[in-house]
Structures are given as structure tokens and as C-alpha cells.
C-alpha positions, 0 to 999 in steps of 0.5 A: 330866405332861399330854397338852398338857404332853408334846405341847410338849416332843414338838414342840419335839424333833421340830422339832429332828430334823428342820430345816425341817418344819412340825408341825400341830395338829390340831382335835379337834372336825373329826374324831373320832379323828384324830391330834393332830399332822400332820408335814410334812417335805420330799415326807413326812408323818407323823401322831402320836397322843400320849399321856401315857402308855404306859397312857393310855386311847385315845378312840373311833376313835383306832386306827382313824384311825392305822391307816388313815394309817399304810397311807397313809403314817406314822403311830404312837401315841407317849408317852413310854416309846416315843417314840426308837422312834417318832421313830426310824421317821419318820425312816427314813420320811422317808429322812434 
């Protein structure tokens, strides 16, 4: 599966799991390494870097921005193998 296909399916699952959230795709040309998705829900947010698999390569700065943004609120790499764990962690962060 391509990363773009996984990301499209993931966005649908996020919107179903967190009704009334806003899922925004970031501009990869603006800041290299910023996570792909920003999820806004009530007074919380989360950032996700999507990968098609656990073994997919990481690009420069991705680990840095995921780490920095995770210190601010919540950020993580997400791929099919860890999706449920990450969504559960977001739910805990959002307090739902």
C-alpha cells in the first residue's frame, strides 16, 4: 500500500473515532520533516507522521519534529502495525 492510500484511510478512521475533529494535511514543502497530519479536537491537538509500514524509511528532520511536537502535546509516527496503539494514546491525550 502506498503511504498516500494509508493516509487517506487513516484520516477517515480518525474522523470516525473523534467526531467534530479537524484533520489538516501539512505542506511538506513549507518545513521539511513536519508531521503529515495535524488533528485538532476541542482544546487538544496531535500531529502524526504517516508511514506505509514500520520499516518505511524516515526522512531528515522527521524524528526531530515528532519529538519536539510530542513534548508540546502529542506527536507520533503511525503505520498500520501500531495504528491502534497510537489512536488509543491520542484518545487518552484528548481525554475521551
